[in-house]
C-alpha positions in Angstrom: 3.5 16.6 -20.1 4.1 15.2 -16.4 5.9 11.7 -16.8 3.9 8.4 -16.2 3.9 7.6 -12.4 6.8 5.0 -11.6 5.1 1.8 -10.5 6.6 -1.6 -9.1 4.3 -4.2 -8.6 4.7 -6.1 -5.3 3.4 -9.6 -5.5 2.1 -11.6 -2.1 5.6 -13.5 -1.8 7.6 -10.4 -1.9 4.9 -8.5 0.7 4.8 -11.4 3.2 8.6 -11.2 3.2 9.4 -7.8 3.7 6.4 -7.9 6.4 8.5 -10.7 8.0 11.6 -8.7 7.6 10.6 -5.1 8.7 11.8 -4.0 6.0 8.9 -1.6 4.9 5.5 -0.6 6.1 2.9 -1.6 4.0 0.3 1.8 4.2 -3.1 0.8 2.9 -5.0 3.0 1.5 -8.6 1.6 1.7 -11.5 3.8 3.8 -12.0 3.3 7.4 -14.4 0.9 7.3 -13.0 -1.8 4.5 -9.8 -1.6 7.1 -12.0 -2.4 10.2 -13.1 -5.4 8.4 -10.4 -7.0 7.7 -6.5 -6.1 7.0 -3.3 -7.5 6.5 -1.6 -7.9 9.4 0.9 -4.9 10.0 -0.5 -3.1 8.1 -1.7 0.4 8.8 -4.4 2.8 7.3 -4.1 6.3 5.2 -7.4 6.0 3.3 -7.4 7.5 0.4 -10.6 9.6 0.4 -8.5 11.8 3.1 -4.4 10.9 1.6 -1.7 13.5 2.6 2.0 11.8 1.4 3.1 14.3 4.3 1.8 12.1 7.0 3.3 9.1 5.6 6.8 8.3 7.2 10.1 9.9 5.9 12.5 7.3 7.4 10.8 3.7 6.1 10.4 2.3 2.8 7.0 2.5 1.9 4.5 0.2 0.0 0.9 0.8 -1.2 -1.5 -1.8 -0.2 -5.9 -1.1 -1.2 -8.2 -3.9 -2.2 -7.0 -4.8 -5.6 -4.5 -2.8 -6.6 -6.1 0.2 -8.5 -6.4 2.9 -5.6 -2.4 2.1 -4.6 -1.5 3.0 -7.6 -3.4 6.4 -7.2 -1.8 6.7 -3.9 1.9 6.7 -6.1 0.4 8.8 -8.4 -0.7 11.2 -5.5 2.8 10.2 -3.2 5.0 11.3 -6.5 3.3 14.1 -7.4 4.1 15.6 -3.8 7.7 14.9 -4.1 7.9 11.4 -2.5 9.8 8.5 -4.4 7.7 6.4 -3.9 7.2 3.7 -6.4 5.9 0.0 -5.1 2.5 -1.4 -4.2 0.6 -4.8 -3.5 -0.7 -5.3 -7.4 -2.9 -8.0 -5.8 -3.8 -6.3 -3.1 -6.2 -7.3 0.5 -8.5 -9.4 -2.3 -5.7 -11.6 -3.2 -4.4 -11.4 0.5 -7.4 -13.0 1.9 -7.7 -15.4 -0.8 -5.2 -17.0 -0.7 -6.3 -17.8 2.9 -3.5 -15.3 4.5 -4.0 -14.7 8.3 -5.9 -11.1 8.6 -6.5 -8.6 11.6 
């Protein structure tokens, strides 16, 4: 049996701080039409439907985000299965961000 994925949940304040400091890349794994309709400023799009862990930057800390924290955990699982040590995601995702009135691109 494989071990369960190691997942670290980040909240909105941790994501805001990381984006402000430039300490990670926020990777949005929602589909392109969702990303185009609105996303967290600074996020980059890597849709889960065509997800390729090898396309992610190797030299930066990665934090995944999606709509509400489900697909971002799947992305963590896929990245870890591919040998990447990526554990963090924005648990509330875009829905939490937008509902809090944070800026949206």
